[in-house]
C-alpha positions, 0 to 999 in steps of 0.5 A: 500499499502506497502511504504518506507518513506525518511524524517524528522521531515519537513513532520511529518503530511504527515508521520503521515497521510501515515503511518495511511492510509498504511504501511510504512515498513521501514523509512530512515532518516537524518538531520544537526545540522543547519536544523531546522527540526530534525528527532527526532518526525518521528523516535519516531512515527516510533519507537511507530509504530514497523516501523524500521529506519535506518540512511545511505543511502538507497542503489539499493539493498535494493530498490531490496528486498523493491520491492520483498518484495511487496513495490510499491512506494518509498516516499521522504519529506526532504530527503537530500541524492540521493536516487538511481533509478532503472528502471520503469522494475523493478518494481521502483516507486519513488515520492518526495515532495518538496517545490516549484512550480518546476520548479521554485525553484529547491533547497535544501532549497528551503523556505529560498532561496524563502524568500531571494529572496523576493518572495510573493508565493512559493507551493508544488511540488510532482514529480517523483524521477529521476536522476537528483535532482528536475527535474522529472515529474511533478504529482501534485502542490499547491501554498502557499502563503507567508505573510510578518509576516510568518518565513521559519518555517512557510511556512515549516509547511504550505507546510507539510499540503499542502504536506498531501492534494495533496497526499490524491488527489494522492493515490485516483488514483496512476496509472492515476496520474502517467501516466498524469505527465508533463515533466518539460521542462523550465531551470530555475538555480538552487537556492542556498543561494545567502547571507550565510555570512548574517545567522550570528549574531553579536553585530553591527546588529540591533534588526530590522536585526535580526528578518530580518535575523532568519525569512529567515535562522532560524536554519542556523544563527551562532554566535559566543560567547566566541571563539566557533560557535554555530548554533541559535535554538531559538531566543528573541528579547529585546531593553534592552540593556547589559552592557556587550556583551554576558551572560550566563544564563545556558541553553540561553545567553544573546547576546547584540545588536546594539539596543537591545539584543536577549536571544539565544537557541544555539548548538555548531557547530561541526565544527567552521569553518562553521562561515566563510562558503560560501556556504549552505549546508555548507563547 
């Protein structure tokens, strides 16, 4: 089957599995500096496999051209842009892989929201693409437990493997699965990050607080060092205290906390105003 894939490294295993079993004719990808999973690996695999890569938002005209060339499915997985929806009469079939048990957990970042809310499970939903975010008819679902020692990255990796399993069933009988999809009737509210102000490191935090924040928010966590704002891309926790607030070791920073320190790998934020952002995605 000819497929257009829209997504990032968050569903890398799924992307590779689909590419091995079907013909991916194009990859559309996008990622932000605050995203833990970027798009370097899906792009690397696509280029190695001769799959064209695009960084702009797919257009209706492109979709129609793909359909004329025999594309049967548009598959979205962690694609953070609005995908134009054509009619079934035009030959458009599109699905999205979402990391929650819809209709609960409609969100740009459902895993982080589930952790923030203290939930003990999440899940994967494969649903039809629709005009409204995460509201398409449900095709397949599976629950995924959230264990106390797991962070958001662990859960995204589990979701990736689960999505691959569900897609196998979808491809086994796509027409039957499509016809038996069930509408989302419950009107749960759209999930947003409730406490984005907590996705920050300051010297007053304890090690326990710093661990808890990184478990939930991962690369959304911001830190201000020497007047510059960074996103934390990696962190190591130590009980040893520092005699100064920060120490620059070149590729990492030692950053003092109230009862120890963290060793941070960081990437500078393009806009320092994200430090005071009240919403996510940051704006």
